[in-house]
C-alpha positions, -999 to +999 in steps of 0.1 A: +423+128+628+388+123+641+385+100+671+351+086+659+350+080+622+339+057+593+358+039+571+352+010+544+370-022+542+362-045+515+331-026+508+317-029+545+313+003+566+334+001+599+327+026+627+361+033+643+366+046+679+401+057+684+407+056+721+446+057+716+463+075+745+428+085+760+423+086+797+390+086+818+370+115+806+386+114+771+373+079+767+339+086+777+339+117+752+347+093+725+321+069+735+295+095+737+304+107+703+300+073+688+269+067+706+252+100+692+263+091+657+249+055+661+216+068+676+212+094+649+218+070+620+198+041+637+213+013+618+237-017+627+273-010+629+306-030+627+327-014+653+366-012+657+381+002+688+417+013+687+436+013+721+472+021+728+497+012+756+489+048+768+451+043+768+440+042+805+408+024+811+394+041+842+367+028+866+347+059+856+347+048+820+339+012+827+308+023+850+296+048+823+297+019+796+279-005+819+251+019+826+249+031+791+256+005+766+219-009+764+209+024+747+230+014+715+233-023+719+208-031+692+228-011+667+259-031+674+265-060+650+301-070+659+330-055+679+368-059+677+394-040+694+433-037+688+461-024+707+452-038+741+480-044+766+479-077+788+461-056+816+435-043+792+429-078+778+420-090+812+396-058+817+381-070+784+376-105+796+357-091+828+335-070+803+327-101+783+314-118+812+285-094+815+281-081+783+260-102+760+279-094+727+313-106+731+341-081+720+369-098+703+407-086+706+431-089+679+469-083+675+467-065+640+443-041+623+440-065+593+429-094+616+403-073+633+391-059+601+388-094+585+369-106+615+344-078+613+334-084+578+330-122+581+295-133+578+295-156+608+303-146+644+328-172+650+364-160+655+379-188+634 
């Protein structure tokens, strides 16, 4: 299965970044593939990132995102993530401190998808 793919949920297009079991360079490759798709299509996306307990968020990946995210920021409408471990949730909290568009973590795919398609930005 493709790590970067589009799907539809209740007639809304969702861009999926599947980081399951990725480490360091693998995570950067997924991000770069998604970035190219977004820059080529030049439209706003609802983004769902999928992690697993074997996904390793390396310092190199975090630095890459920190330096590069502004290139695609205008095309990100909302972001949700599923599958985070407790340690990864803490990393996400740190990212949300400096990134102006909050990324929300959910326990289930259905919760994340429902959040993404809601018209308002509030989690509740």
